Legacy VTK file of the C-alpha trace (Angstrom):
# vtk DataFile Version 3.0
C-alpha trace
ASCII
DATASET POLYDATA
POINTS 94 float
-146.398 -113.468 -40.850
-146.839 -110.880 -38.214
-145.209 -107.448 -38.059
-142.315 -108.484 -35.794
-141.365 -111.380 -38.024
-141.433 -109.160 -41.115
-139.260 -106.529 -39.361
-136.707 -109.184 -38.377
-136.612 -110.569 -41.911
-136.080 -107.046 -43.262
-133.263 -106.444 -40.771
-131.560 -109.731 -41.693
-131.778 -108.920 -45.407
-130.407 -105.420 -44.778
-127.458 -106.779 -42.752
-126.745 -109.426 -45.396
-126.663 -106.810 -48.154
-124.409 -104.549 -46.071
-121.968 -107.372 -45.346
-121.922 -108.423 -49.001
-121.204 -104.849 -50.097
-118.386 -104.546 -47.555
-116.797 -107.835 -48.664
-117.010 -106.866 -52.340
-115.373 -103.526 -51.552
-112.535 -105.207 -49.632
-111.892 -107.806 -52.339
-111.973 -105.380 -55.230
-108.506 -104.633 -56.610
-107.824 -101.020 -57.297
-105.470 -100.083 -60.061
-102.672 -97.905 -58.704
-102.604 -94.472 -60.306
-100.075 -94.140 -63.052
-96.985 -92.292 -61.964
-96.497 -89.233 -64.075
-92.938 -88.587 -65.163
-91.171 -86.017 -63.043
-89.700 -83.186 -64.989
-86.392 -81.968 -63.655
-84.725 -78.887 -65.005
-85.076 -75.196 -65.438
-88.524 -73.773 -66.131
-88.969 -72.230 -69.549
-88.233 -68.544 -69.763
-91.428 -66.558 -70.304
-90.784 -62.993 -71.473
-94.411 -62.061 -70.800
-94.116 -63.132 -67.165
-90.888 -61.155 -66.811
-92.667 -58.099 -68.233
-95.522 -58.587 -65.761
-93.065 -58.664 -62.863
-91.357 -55.507 -64.119
-94.706 -53.706 -64.356
-95.653 -54.914 -60.901
-92.476 -53.398 -59.507
-93.159 -50.073 -61.241
-96.361 -49.586 -59.267
-98.427 -46.586 -60.372
-95.864 -45.598 -62.992
-96.816 -48.744 -64.912
-100.112 -47.096 -65.888
-98.280 -44.680 -68.169
-95.538 -47.060 -69.326
-96.022 -48.116 -72.977
-94.309 -51.470 -72.427
-96.590 -52.280 -69.480
-99.660 -51.403 -71.524
-98.441 -53.831 -74.211
-97.735 -56.539 -71.618
-101.194 -56.133 -70.095
-102.857 -56.334 -73.522
-100.946 -59.518 -74.339
-101.796 -60.984 -70.915
-105.477 -60.232 -71.445
-105.432 -61.789 -74.922
-103.673 -64.904 -73.640
-106.163 -65.242 -70.785
-109.165 -64.854 -73.078
-107.706 -67.253 -75.644
-107.445 -64.651 -78.365
-104.582 -64.884 -80.844
-101.981 -62.275 -80.049
-100.975 -59.874 -82.763
-97.283 -59.898 -83.650
-95.543 -57.133 -81.758
-92.103 -55.715 -81.462
-89.577 -57.773 -79.473
-90.622 -58.070 -75.852
-88.944 -56.388 -72.968
-85.340 -57.554 -72.617
-84.378 -55.399 -69.648
-83.746 -51.738 -70.223
LINES 1 95
94 0 1 2 3 4 5 6 7 8 9 10 11 12 13 14 15 16 17 18 19 20 21 22 23 24 25 26 27 28 29 30 31 32 33 34 35 36 37 38 39 40 41 42 43 44 45 46 47 48 49 50 51 52 53 54 55 56 57 58 59 60 61 62 63 64 65 66 67 68 69 70 71 72 73 74 75 76 77 78 79 80 81 82 83 84 85 86 87 88 89 90 91 92 93
């Protein structure tokens, strides 16, 4: 076998493998993704989130507000995965 013949044989094998791979891909059945149930309703009330919004609205005054300091500590603990210490009832709107 000379070089040209070997190159042609290699090209034919390459094309055959490519066609086989394409046919296998087209024939393969894909499982449709499972539909997750849609939850309709009101989101749960999160007192911590409400406290965060209140502190956000206070701006610089939040730095000296005891309730905001408590909210920030609880937010930090929740973010870091630390158990939160029981505290007094959260902000209910003064």
